[in-house]
C-alpha positions in Angstrom: -0.1 -0.1 -0.1 1.6 3.2 -1.0 1.7 5.9 1.8 -1.2 7.8 0.3 -3.2 4.8 0.8 -2.1 4.6 4.6 -2.9 8.5 4.9 -6.7 8.2 3.2 -7.3 5.3 5.2 -7.1 7.4 8.7 -8.3 10.3 7.4 -11.5 7.8 6.9 -11.4 6.7 10.0 -10.9 9.8 11.8 -13.7 11.5 10.1 -15.7 8.2 11.0 -15.2 8.7 14.4 -16.1 12.3 14.4 -19.6 11.6 12.7 -20.0 8.6 15.4 -19.6 11.1 18.1 -21.9 13.9 16.8 -24.2 11.3 16.6 -23.6 10.6 20.4 -24.0 14.1 21.3 -27.3 14.3 19.9 -28.8 11.8 21.3 -31.3 12.1 24.6 -28.4 10.6 27.1 -26.2 13.2 26.0 -28.5 16.1 26.4 -29.1 14.6 29.8 -25.8 13.9 31.1 -24.9 17.7 29.6 -27.7 19.0 32.0 -26.8 17.1 35.0 -23.0 18.7 34.6 -24.9 22.2 34.6 -26.7 21.2 37.9 -23.2 20.0 39.2 -21.3 23.2 38.5 -24.0 25.2 40.1 -23.8 22.9 43.4 -20.1 23.5 43.1 -20.7 27.3 42.7 -22.7 27.3 45.7 -20.2 25.7 48.1 -18.1 28.0 46.9 -20.4 31.0 47.7 -20.6 29.9 51.6 -17.1 30.5 51.9 -16.4 27.7 54.3 -13.1 26.3 54.0 -14.0 22.8 55.6 -17.1 22.1 53.1 -14.9 23.6 50.0 -12.1 21.2 51.3 -14.3 18.3 52.1 -16.5 18.5 48.9 -13.1 18.4 46.5 -11.6 15.5 48.6 -15.2 13.9 48.5 -15.1 14.4 44.4 -11.4 13.1 44.3 -12.0 10.1 46.2 -15.0 9.6 44.0 -13.3 9.9 40.7 -10.3 7.4 42.1 -13.4 5.0 42.8 -15.1 5.2 39.5 -12.4 5.5 36.9 -8.8 5.7 38.9 -8.8 2.3 39.5 -9.2 1.2 36.1 -7.3 4.0 34.2 -3.5 4.0 35.0 -2.9 7.3 33.1 -4.9 9.1 35.8 -3.9 6.6 39.3 -0.7 8.7 39.8 -2.5 11.9 39.7 -5.4 11.0 41.7 -3.3 9.2 44.1 -1.2 12.6 44.7 -4.4 14.6 45.0 -5.9 12.4 47.9 -2.7 13.0 49.6 -2.5 16.5 49.1 -6.0 16.4 51.0 -4.7 14.5 53.6 -2.2 17.4 54.2 -5.2 20.1 53.9 -7.3 18.0 56.4 -3.7 18.1 59.2 -3.0 21.8 58.4 -6.5 23.3 59.0 -6.9 22.1 63.1 -3.5 23.9 63.1 -3.8 27.0 61.6 -7.3 27.1 63.6 -5.1 27.1 66.7 -3.2 30.0 67.1 -0.7 29.2 69.7 0.2 26.1 67.8 0.4 27.9 64.2 2.6 30.3 65.5 5.4 27.6 66.2 4.9 25.4 62.9 5.1 28.8 61.2 8.4 29.0 62.5 9.6 25.8 60.5 8.8 27.0 57.0 11.8 29.0 54.8 11.9 32.4 55.5 12.0 33.0 51.6 8.4 31.2 51.0 6.4 33.6 51.7 2.9 35.7 50.6 2.8 39.0 52.1 4.6 38.1 54.9 2.5 34.8 55.4 4.0 31.2 55.3 3.5 29.1 52.0 3.1 26.1 54.3 1.7 22.4 53.0 -1.5 23.8 52.6 -0.8 26.4 50.0 2.0 23.7 48.2 -1.2 21.0 48.3 -3.7 23.6 46.9 -1.4 24.8 44.0 -0.6 21.1 43.3 -4.4 20.9 42.8 -5.0 23.9 41.0 -2.7 22.6 38.5 -4.1 19.1 38.3 -7.3 20.8 37.7 -6.0 23.0 34.9 -4.2 20.3 33.1 -7.6 18.3 33.3 -9.3 21.6 31.8 -6.6 21.4 28.7 -7.6 17.5 28.1 -8.7 16.9 24.4 -12.1 15.5 24.0 -13.9 16.8 27.0 -17.0 18.5 26.7 -17.4 22.4 27.7 -19.9 21.4 30.5 -17.2 19.0 32.0 -14.5 22.0 31.4 -17.1 24.3 33.3 -17.0 21.9 36.1 -13.2 22.0 36.7 -13.0 25.5 36.0 -15.4 26.1 39.4 -13.3 23.0 41.2 -10.3 25.2 40.4 -12.4 28.4 41.4 -13.0 26.8 44.6 -9.9 25.9 45.4 -8.4 29.9 45.2 -11.1 31.1 47.5 -10.0 27.9 49.8 -6.5 29.3 49.4 -7.6 33.1 50.3 -9.8 31.9 53.1 -7.1 29.7 54.3 -4.6 33.4 54.4 -7.2 34.9 56.3 -6.4 32.0 58.6 -3.1 32.4 58.9 -3.0 35.9 59.3 -5.4 35.5 62.0 -3.0 33.0 63.9 -0.4 35.0 63.7 -1.4 38.2 64.7 0.5 39.5 68.1 -1.2 39.0 70.9 -2.1 42.2 73.1 
């Protein structure tokens, strides 16, 4: 077979795959799925608007665990990322009670490298875990083949993590305030 035969065959297969995808997207199941994704995105936005750091982080940790259960066990390409996310949320869960106890946090804050700060606030394990997760979500947004509705959910989850980071910085500032 000549090279052009391989190219023509490949182009035909790509076109067939695309047409099949378009047919799937026009089904009732696809419309229902897309509608459900919109409802899910609104639920994430509602959680973000409550501005409760524990609610937001627990919701995201639960989402990550559910993603691992649904496809992480069977898809080796996502397993390491989801395992890292699960580990990150363990760090986050451990950091929250510490920052909420000013005496403990003042002691803990002295263990962080002096150059790693945001406006005088230490960039601790919580920040590193949140930053890693924000990057992870951003990478997934750029994945080819996911729908606009799926990307919208990922964007909202990313926004939720940024809200969490802001809330955590407020907790850090409060914990590090001088006692009068």
